[in-house]
C-alpha positions, 0 to 999 in steps of 0.5 A: 500499499503506497504511504501518503507523502508526510505533512510538512510545515506551511513554510516548507510546503509552499517551497516544495515542488513536485516535478510532475506537476507545473510550478506555481512560481514563488514570485509574481508574474504578468500575463503573456496576453495569450491564454494558451501560453499562460496555461503552459508558464509556471505561475500563469505568466511571464515570471518576474525576478527571474531570467527568461531566455528566448532562442530563435533563428533570426533575431528581430523577427518575432520577439516583438510580436510575443512580447507586445502584450506584456510590454503594453501592460508594464507601460499601463502600470507606469514602468519603463523598458530598457532595450540593450543592443537590439538588432534593428531599430524599433518600429515606432508606428507599430509600437505605438499601435500596440500601446507601447509609446517611444516615451517609455522606451530607452535603447542602449547600443552596445556592440561587443559581447563584454558591452552588452553583458555589462550594460545588462547587468548594470540595468538589472542592479539598478532596478530603475527599469521595469522590463529589460529586454537584452540580445546577447548572440554570444554569452558564456554560461558563467555570465548567464548564471551571474545575469540569473542572480541579478535578475532574481533581485530585479522586480520585472520581467527580464528576457535574453534573446539568443541564436537558436544554435544554443538549444542544446546547451545548458542554461541558468535561465529557469524558463527557456523557449524556442520561438519560431514563425509558421506558414503564411499569415506567419503565426508564432510557433513556440516550444517550451525547452525548460520550465518549472514543471513537466517536460512536454513535446508541445508546440503552441501556435499563437496568432499575434497579429492585430485583427485588422492586420490579420484579415488583410494578411489573410486576403492578399495571401498568395494561393498555395501552390498546385503540384504539377502533374508530371508528363508521361516520359517520351520513349526515345526513337531508336534510330534505323541503321542503314542497310550495308551496300551489297556492291564493293567499294571499287565498283562505286567509282563509276556510279560516283563519275555519272553523278558528278557529270561531265568534266571539262578538260582544260589541258593541252588536248582540250585546247588543240581540239577546240582549235580544230573545230574552228579552223573547220 
């Protein structure tokens, strides 16, 4: 007969997490804006005081659409957002449409890996920004552990963006996600690589376009390509081999002379014959 788990004091029971269940999260969270994603995240949203690692094949394509709802919530609460070394200049009209005005954004142009790490660590220690977004294409595992320690004392969410080639590497981030784009109209495809909860081979498909823009994309999307039916292969014609002639090669000489016609003799004998006919 299986034994029931022993009762723990309340202050210890809250800190115990059983691996077969989804963690509730000891810190507060902010909703991701996607109900299906919140259902798979520990605590039901993006964690605060923790590092969230987003891995993708190419930076600057999908992370803004993924984080637009939580950034809008940060702005609504009066917070500011720090961007460290974004790959492209943020598109201000699109961010304004998502409820993120440029007055709440601060961008730091850091070029070398050391500058990016230093700026990220200083921002987390200062705690004057509600949300921190840092693009770190090259960062060692030891630096990620240091950033996680700093993020544990930061009051807001912290997102680190790295290339997808680092998927198989270990990371100190409590939450890791692989982000990609699906076929047209290009929804977000998310795979939770690491979380405080049971592992699941689950890919979430999120439609993150504004409703009016999504209708436009569907209207003007290119029709699917129809595969071309292969043509019936043509059987090559076997060339007819001409039958060899029954005559020996020496018998062809008279025939060749007849086919060539009379030959004009331009020698001395021909001139004498012409002069004889002229005298007559």
